[in-house]
C-alpha positions, -999 to 999 in steps of 0.1 A, spaced: -324 -210 -735 -351 -232 -736 -354 -241 -776 -314 -245 -772 -318 -269 -746 -345 -289 -762 -327 -287 -796 -292 -303 -778 -312 -331 -758 -324 -343 -791 -293 -338 -809 -278 -358 -784 -301 -387 -784 -295 -389 -825 -257 -394 -816 -264 -419 -792 -286 -438 -818 -260 -432 -846 -228 -442 -826 -192 -429 -834 -172 -413 -860 -178 -447 -882 -181 -436 -917 -166 -399 -912 -136 -392 -931 -102 -377 -919 -110 -345 -936 -140 -341 -917 -127 -350 -887 -97 -324 -888 -124 -301 -898 -143 -308 -867 -115 -305 -845 -107 -271 -860 -141 -256 -856 -147 -271 -823 -114 -256 -812 -122 -223 -825 -157 -225 -812 -142 -227 -777 -121 -195 -779 -152 -177 -797 -176 -187 -770 -150 -184 -742 -145 -144 -751 -178 -141 -752 -190 -157 -719 -162 -138 -704 -177 -101 -718 -211 -108 -713 -208 -120 -676 -186 -89 -669 -208 -65 -688 -239 -82 -673 -225 -72 -637 -215 -38 -647 -246 -28 -662 -268 -50 -636 -286 -66 -666 -302 -102 -660 -307 -106 -697 -270 -101 -703 -260 -124 -680 -285 -149 -692 -271 -141 -728 -235 -149 -709 -247 -181 -697 -258 -193 -731 -225 -184 -744 -210 -206 -716 -233 -235 -727 -216 -232 -762 -185 -229 -753 -191 -261 -731 -203 -280 -758 -178 -267 -783 -155 -281 -755 -168 -316 -751 -169 -320 -788 -133 -314 -794 -124 -335 -764 -148 -361 -778 -135 -362 -812 -99 -363 -800 -107 -392 -774 -125 -412 -803 -96 -410 -825 -74 -421 -805 -101 -447 -787 -131 -453 -806 -146 -468 -774 -153 -435 -760 -177 -423 -788 -205 -417 -763 -188 -390 -740 -200 -363 -763 -236 -369 -766 -236 -380 -730 -223 -345 -718 -243 -328 -744 -276 -347 -733 -265 -331 -697 -257 -295 -710 -291 -296 -728 -310 -308 -696 -295 -283 -675 -305 -256 -701 -338 -265 -699 -340 -263 -663 -323 -232 -663 -345 -217 -689 -379 -226 -665 -362 -211 -638 -358 -181 -657 -396 -179 -667 -408 -188 -631 -387 -158 -614 -399 -136 -642 -438 -146 -642 -442 -157 -605 -414 -140 -584 -412 -108 -602 -445 -111 -615 -435 -95 -650 -465 -101 -673 -445 -122 -696 -474 -139 -709 -492 -109 -721 -492 -95 -759 -490 -56 -742 -456 -68 -725 -440 -78 -757 -453 -51 -778 -447 -12 -772 -473 -9 -739 -472 25 -735 -483 22 -775 -512 -1 -772 -519 16 -743 -521 57 -744 -537 57 -710 -505 44 -695 -487 71 -669 -453 68 -690 -469 76 -723 -489 108 -714 -454 118 -696 -436 113 -734 -465 129 -751 -461 160 -726 -423 160 -732 -430 159 -770 -454 187 -765 -427 209 -747 -399 201 -772 -423 213 -800 -432 247 -782 -392 253 -776 -384 244 -813 -413 268 -824 -399 293 -802 -363 289 -814 -376 296 -849 -393 326 -844 -362 340 -821 -340 328 -849 -365 353 -876 -365 378 -853 -325 384 -849 -322 376 -884 -348 405 -893 -328 428 -868 -296 420 -885 -310 430 -919 -326 463 -906 
C-alpha cells in the first residue's frame, strides 16, 4: 500500500505538470472512459467481497487488501469522472490529478499506520528476517517446531503400524 500510494502521488504530480487531455485522440478518450468504467465495477465488487470476508474470517490483512481495492475503485471513479468532465469542459483537467494526490497521500498514511500498529502496538517482529521467512524452519528450537516434529514422528509410527497390520491380514487371507 505504501508503494502504491507513493506511485499514485508521483503520477498525480506528473499529471499536474502535463495538464489536460490535449493531444489525446478521441479513440483514446473513449478507451479511457470504457476502461475506467469497467475498473469501477471490478474494484467495487472486489472491495465488497474482501471487506465482507475479512469480517467473517477476522482477517486484518484481507481487510487492508479490501481497502486497497477500494482505493482502486476511487481512482477509477475519479479518472472516469475527470475524463467525462474534461471532454465537456476542458478547464476541469485538474480534477483527476487532485483527487489522485489526495487518495495517494491517504494510502501512504494508512500504510504507515498499519506498519506502526504491527511493529509498535502488536509487537509483531516485521523488521526481522525470521518473521518473513519460515521461523520454525530457521529456528528448530521453537516450541511449535518441536510439536510438529512429534506429530510427524507419530504419523510415521501409525503409518508403519498400519502397513504391518495390512501385511498380517493379507497373510491370514492367503493361509
